[in-house]
C-alpha positions as CSV (number, residue, x, y, z in Angstrom):
1,M,-13.1,8.2,-3.3
2,L,-12.8,4.6,-4.5
3,K,-15.5,2.1,-5.5
4,L,-15.1,-1.5,-6.4
5,E,-18.3,-3.0,-7.8
6,Q,-18.6,-6.7,-8.4
7,V,-15.1,-7.0,-9.4
8,E,-13.8,-10.5,-10.4
9,K,-10.4,-11.9,-11.4
10,T,-9.5,-15.5,-12.3
11,F,-6.1,-16.8,-13.1
12,N,-5.2,-19.5,-15.7
13,I,-8.8,-19.6,-17.1
14,G,-9.6,-22.9,-18.8
15,T,-6.7,-24.8,-17.4
16,I,-6.3,-27.3,-14.6
17,N,-4.7,-24.5,-12.6
18,E,-7.7,-22.2,-12.8
19,K,-7.9,-20.1,-9.7
20,V,-10.6,-17.5,-8.7
21,A,-8.7,-14.9,-6.8
22,V,-11.3,-12.2,-6.5
23,R,-15.1,-12.8,-6.7
24,G,-17.9,-10.3,-6.7
25,L,-15.8,-7.9,-4.7
26,N,-17.5,-4.7,-3.5
27,L,-15.7,-2.0,-1.5
28,T,-16.2,1.7,-1.1
29,I,-13.4,3.9,0.4
30,E,-14.2,7.3,1.6
31,D,-11.9,10.3,1.4
32,G,-9.3,10.1,4.1
33,D,-10.0,6.4,5.1
34,F,-7.0,4.5,6.3
35,I,-7.9,0.9,5.8
36,T,-5.9,-2.1,7.0
37,V,-6.5,-5.4,5.1
38,I,-5.9,-8.9,6.5
39,G,-6.8,-12.4,5.5
40,G,-5.4,-15.9,5.2
41,N,-3.1,-17.2,2.4
42,G,-4.7,-16.7,-1.0
43,A,-7.5,-14.5,0.4
44,G,-7.1,-12.1,-2.6
45,K,-5.5,-9.2,-0.6
46,S,-2.6,-8.4,-3.0
47,T,-4.7,-9.3,-6.0
48,M,-7.2,-6.6,-5.0
49,L,-4.3,-4.0,-4.8
50,N,-2.9,-5.2,-8.2
51,L,-6.5,-4.8,-9.7
52,I,-6.7,-1.2,-8.4
53,A,-3.2,-0.5,-9.6
54,G,-3.8,-1.9,-13.2
55,V,-1.2,-4.7,-12.9
56,Y,-4.2,-7.1,-13.7
57,L,-7.4,-6.2,-15.5
58,A,-10.6,-7.4,-14.0
59,E,-12.7,-9.8,-16.0
60,R,-16.0,-8.3,-14.6
61,G,-17.0,-5.3,-12.5
62,R,-16.0,-1.7,-12.2
63,I,-13.3,0.2,-10.5
64,E,-13.8,4.0,-10.0
65,L,-11.5,6.5,-8.4
66,D,-12.8,10.0,-7.6
67,G,-15.2,9.7,-10.5
68,V,-12.7,8.4,-13.0
69,D,-13.4,4.9,-14.4
70,L,-10.1,2.9,-14.1
71,T,-11.5,-0.6,-15.0
72,R,-9.8,-0.8,-18.5
73,M,-7.3,2.0,-17.9
74,P,-3.6,0.7,-18.3
75,E,-1.2,0.6,-15.4
76,Y,1.0,3.5,-16.5
77,K,-1.9,5.8,-16.7
78,R,-3.2,5.0,-13.3
79,A,0.3,5.7,-11.8
80,A,-0.7,9.4,-12.0
81,F,-3.4,8.9,-9.4
82,L,-1.7,6.2,-7.2
83,G,1.2,5.8,-4.8
84,R,2.4,2.3,-3.9
85,V,5.0,0.7,-1.6
86,F,5.8,-3.0,-2.0
87,Q,7.0,-5.7,0.4
88,D,10.5,-5.7,-1.2
89,P,12.4,-2.6,-0.2
90,M,14.4,-2.9,-3.5
91,M,11.3,-2.4,-5.7
92,G,10.5,1.2,-5.0
93,T,13.9,2.8,-5.6
94,A,16.7,3.0,-8.2
95,G,19.8,1.6,-6.3
96,D,22.4,3.0,-8.6
97,M,21.0,6.6,-8.4
98,E,21.5,9.1,-5.5
99,I,18.9,9.7,-2.8
100,Q,18.2,13.2,-4.2
101,E,17.9,11.8,-7.7
102,N,15.3,9.2,-6.6
103,L,13.3,11.9,-5.0
104,A,13.5,14.1,-8.1
105,M,12.0,11.3,-10.2
106,A,9.2,11.0,-7.7
107,H,8.7,14.7,-7.6
108,R,8.4,14.9,-11.5
109,R,6.0,12.0,-11.7
110,G,3.1,13.1,-14.0
111,K,4.7,16.3,-15.0
112,R,5.9,17.3,-18.4
113,R,9.6,16.7,-18.9
114,G,12.0,19.2,-20.6
115,L,15.6,19.1,-21.6
116,G,16.8,20.7,-18.4
117,W,19.6,18.9,-16.5
118,G,20.1,18.4,-12.8
119,I,18.2,19.3,-9.7
120,Y,17.4,22.9,-8.7
121,A,18.6,24.4,-5.4
122,D,15.1,25.0,-4.2
123,E,14.3,21.3,-4.9
124,K,17.2,20.2,-2.8
125,D,16.1,22.3,0.1
126,M,12.6,20.7,-0.2
127,Y,14.1,17.2,-0.2
128,R,16.3,18.0,2.8
129,E,13.2,19.1,4.8
130,K,11.2,16.0,3.8
131,L,14.1,13.6,4.6
132,K,14.5,15.3,8.1
133,M,10.9,14.2,8.9
134,L,12.1,10.6,8.6
135,D,14.6,11.2,11.4
136,L,17.1,8.8,9.8
137,G,19.9,11.2,9.0
138,L,19.3,10.9,5.3
139,E,19.1,14.7,4.9
140,N,22.9,14.7,5.3
141,R,23.5,11.9,2.8
142,M,21.5,13.1,-0.3
143,T,24.3,12.3,-2.7
144,N,24.8,8.8,-1.5
145,K,23.6,6.0,-3.7
146,V,20.5,4.3,-2.5
147,S,22.1,1.0,-2.7
148,L,24.1,1.9,0.4
149,L,21.0,2.2,2.5
150,S,19.6,-0.5,4.9
151,G,16.3,-2.1,4.0
152,G,14.4,0.0,6.5
153,Q,16.0,3.3,5.3
154,R,15.2,2.3,1.7
155,Q,11.5,1.4,2.5
156,A,11.2,4.7,4.4
157,L,12.6,6.6,1.3
158,T,10.1,4.6,-0.9
159,L,7.2,5.7,1.4
160,L,8.3,9.3,1.0
161,M,8.6,9.0,-2.8
162,A,5.1,7.5,-3.0
163,T,3.6,10.4,-1.3
164,L,5.8,13.4,-2.4
165,Q,3.2,14.0,-5.2
166,K,0.1,13.5,-3.0
167,P,-1.7,10.5,-4.6
168,K,-5.5,10.1,-4.7
169,L,-4.8,6.6,-3.1
170,L,-1.9,5.2,-1.4
171,L,-1.4,1.3,-1.7
172,L,0.8,-0.4,0.8
173,D,1.4,-4.1,0.2
174,E,2.8,-5.6,3.4
175,H,5.5,-3.0,3.2
176,T,7.0,-3.8,6.6
177,A,6.9,-7.7,6.1
178,A,10.6,-7.8,5.1
179,L,12.0,-5.7,8.0
180,D,13.0,-6.7,11.5
181,P,10.4,-5.8,14.2
182,K,12.0,-2.6,15.4
183,T,12.5,-1.2,11.9
184,A,9.0,-2.2,10.9
185,H,7.6,-0.3,13.9
186,K,9.5,2.8,12.8
187,V,8.3,2.6,9.2
188,L,4.7,2.0,10.4
189,E,5.0,5.1,12.7
190,L,6.3,7.1,9.7
191,T,3.3,5.7,7.6
192,Q,0.8,6.9,10.3
193,Q,2.4,10.4,10.4
194,I,2.5,10.8,6.6
195,V,-1.0,9.5,5.9
196,S,-2.4,11.7,8.8
197,E,-0.5,14.9,7.9
198,N,-1.4,14.6,4.1
199,H,-5.0,13.2,4.7
200,L,-4.2,10.3,2.4
201,S,-6.8,7.6,1.5
202,T,-4.8,4.4,2.1
203,L,-5.2,0.7,1.7
204,M,-2.5,-1.3,3.8
205,V,-2.3,-5.0,3.4
206,T,-0.6,-6.5,6.6
207,H,0.0,-10.0,7.9
208,N,0.2,-8.6,11.6
209,M,-3.2,-8.5,13.3
210,K,-2.0,-6.2,16.1
211,D,-0.8,-3.7,13.5
212,A,-4.1,-4.1,11.6
213,I,-6.0,-3.1,14.8
214,H,-3.7,-0.4,15.9
215,Y,-3.3,1.5,12.7
216,G,-6.0,3.1,10.5
217,N,-9.7,4.0,11.1
218,R,-11.0,0.8,9.5
219,L,-10.2,-2.8,9.0
220,I,-11.4,-5.4,6.5
221,M,-10.9,-9.1,6.5
222,M,-10.8,-11.1,3.2
223,H,-11.4,-14.7,2.5
224,E,-11.5,-16.5,-0.9
225,G,-11.6,-13.3,-2.8
226,R,-14.4,-11.6,-0.8
227,I,-14.7,-9.2,2.2
228,I,-16.1,-11.1,5.1
229,Y,-15.7,-8.6,7.8
230,D,-15.6,-4.8,7.8
231,V,-15.3,-2.7,11.0
232,Q,-14.3,0.9,11.8
233,G,-14.3,3.6,14.4
234,E,-14.9,2.8,18.0
235,E,-15.8,-0.8,17.3
236,K,-12.4,-1.3,15.7
237,S,-10.4,0.4,18.5
238,R,-11.9,-2.2,21.0
239,L,-10.9,-5.2,18.9
240,E,-8.4,-7.9,20.2
241,V,-6.6,-10.5,18.1
242,S,-8.9,-13.2,19.6
243,D,-11.9,-11.2,18.3
244,L,-10.5,-11.4,14.7
245,L,-9.9,-15.1,15.0
246,K,-13.5,-15.6,16.1
247,K,-14.9,-13.3,13.4
248,F,-12.9,-15.3,10.8
249,E,-14.2,-18.7,12.0
250,Q,-17.8,-17.4,12.2
251,A,-17.7,-15.9,8.6
252,S,-15.6,-18.7,6.9
253,G,-16.6,-21.7,8.8
254,G,-13.0,-22.7,9.4
255,E,-9.9,-21.9,11.2
256,F,-7.5,-19.1,10.4
257,A,-4.7,-20.5,8.3
258,N,-1.8,-18.2,8.0
259,D,1.2,-19.0,10.3
260,R,2.8,-15.7,9.8
261,M,-0.1,-13.9,11.0
262,L,-0.7,-16.1,14.0
263,L,3.0,-16.0,15.0
264,S,2.8,-12.0,14.7
């Protein structure tokens, strides 16, 4: 499904602030994999997602999705293949537009646009059914402006929008980090449900080790731009947080340095 081969990315090349963010990164994602990604500060987790999405272009290496070479493809063209949810609930939606208008934009992504105006009745019925799945009462508020929603409601809507046109790959960049624990749990359960029902290949960056163990079928740990641990299946399900800390120390030769993750 997705292959990263010897991918490298360096910021501020040739300056005193030069920083190697990703170095010789190799990763293969199979169809239907739900992979959680953890690592310390500056491990390269978000940079990896940005390289896949085309926000940054790699200096070296190759990125291939379902047989299509994405390496030099611009971000706007990759958007046809990818769904993405960011950490900030405000980034994935248009606050001044109605809930149904946001869904209509997501539904029309990658399609030819005509001069027709408005949202058709059958579309509204479909959006209403999709919103019911969220169990947040939004199906009765479809004409409300998105700016009136809470952070959790907005993030749940963003998740729905990102998966409305089934993407080849779903990228989740700490998409519950800005939410309170109860709301974060609700959004993660929705994530699990949507990914499972649609058989979506997914990469989810998280700072919460327990969530990284609980969700998905595979877990990877990054350090200094490389993958230092890759575990899946039965072995992953038996993991404890203490096991991850030990693995990090063994692979990196140092202690895990990320206060947010340790406190989680």
